[in-house]
Each structure stands twice: as C-alpha cells, then as structure tokens.
N, C-alpha and C positions, 0 to 999 in steps of 0.2 A: 145571191149572197152566200159566202161560204159559212158552214156551220162550225162553231167553235168547238173544240174538245177541251179547252182550258182556258183559265183567267188568271192573270197576273195578281199576286197578293195585294199589289198596291191598288188594283182595280177593285177587288172585294174590299179592302179597307176604305176606298172612297165610296162605294155603296153603302156600307156600315155607317159612315160619317154623315153622308147626305140624308139618306132615309131615317137616320137617327135623329137628325135635326128636324126632319118633318114630324116625326113621333113627338118631339119635345113641344114642337108648336101646336100640334093638334091637342096634345094633353093641356097646354097652357090655356087654349081657347075653349076647353070642354067640348071638343068635337063629338058629333053623333056617329051612329054606326055608318051612315052613308059616306062620310068621310074616310072612316077606316076601312071600309070596303074598297073604296077607290084607291087606297094606298097599296093593296095587293097587286093590281095590274101594273102600278108604277114600279113596284119592286120586281115583278116578272119581266118588265122591259129592260131593266139592267142586264139581264142574262137572256134576252129573247133568242140569241143566235147560237144557244147551246145545243149540243148534238144530242138528240133524244136517246141514241144508242149509249152514250156515256152517262146520261141521267138515269137511264134505267126505266123500268115500268112497274116497279114492285111496291109502289104505294109509299114511296119515301117523301120527305118534306119537300123536295124540289117538284115532285109530281103534284103534291098537294097545292103548292103556290100556283103551278101551271093551270090545275083544274079549277080553283076557285077564281083566279084572274079571269078565265074564259067564262065561267059560271056568272060572274059579275057582269062582265061586257057583253056577253053574247045571250044570257039566259035570265035577265032580269033578276040577278042575285038569288038563283034557285040552283042549289048543288046539282051539277049534271056531270057526271063522270063518264068520259068518253070509254068506247070499248077498247080494251087492250091494257088499261091502266087498272092495276090491282089496288085500288085505294078503299081498304076497308075501314069503316068508321072507327072501329075499335083499335085499329093500329096506326091511325093518323093522329096528328097534332091536336087538331080542333075538333075531331069526332063528328063531322056533318055526315048525315045520312043523304042518299041521292033523294032528290025532290024537297029536301028542306030548305027553308029560307036562310041565307048567310045574312047573319047580323054580328058584325065584329064590334068589339070595344078595344081600347088601348091594350089592355092585359093580353087579350086573345091575339091581337096583331103581334105584339111583342113576342109572344111564345112561338108564333109561326115564323117570324122574322130570324129569331135566334135559331131555330131548327133548320130552317132553309140555308142560312150562312154556314152553319157548321156542316150541312151535307155539301154544299157548294165547296167549301174548303176541302173536305175529305175526298171528293170525286172530281173536282175541275181546276185545282190549283196544284 
C-alpha cells in the first residue's frame, strides 16, 4: 500500500463526525476506560496510511495517538514509546509516562482527539 502524504478536508471532517458520534454514544452509556482506550486505535486507523516522514517524530499529537494505539493493542494498555519518537510526558497532550497504565475517560479522549485532528489538519491537509 502507498503511504499518504495528505488527506482531503472532507475525509478529516468525516472522521470528526464519525468518531464524534462514537464519543457521544460512549458518554451516553457511561462507558469505562476500556471503551475509551479502544477508541484510540479506531481513531488511528482512520489515518493509518499516513507517511511517518510527514507526521514527524517530535512528540506531536499524531505521534501520541500512534503510540497510545500501539500501546493499547500490543502492550496491554501500558505506555510504550518506540525508539525514535520523542514523546516526552510533559510535552504531550495526556502526559503518560513510559510504563504507565493507560486509562482514558471521555475528557482525556476528547483532548487527544481535538489535538490530533488539529495536527492532522496542519500537517496533512
């Protein structure tokens, strides 16, 4: 598959609408952290073909979503930062330390979601 260097604004708007609807539903049913954690890989999947060279490795919100999604799916929701990504807790959206358990709620997910889409719009549209 070819890596993408950009996304159409309509595609980003579709993501915002679809994931936003999931957020509303999870809030309505009072979902716990397991559901919110799983929404991060779903968000990441929308942009899974993004080119890492365009994304950068400077610890931005796009990196943070990639790292959290991988940590949730491959490391049992334990924050695991791959070598080469400079994701410092103090400069990240959610502030997770390597080795810390990831446990999101709706507010944390929405902060990450908003920062992620802002960065996508800045770098990839």
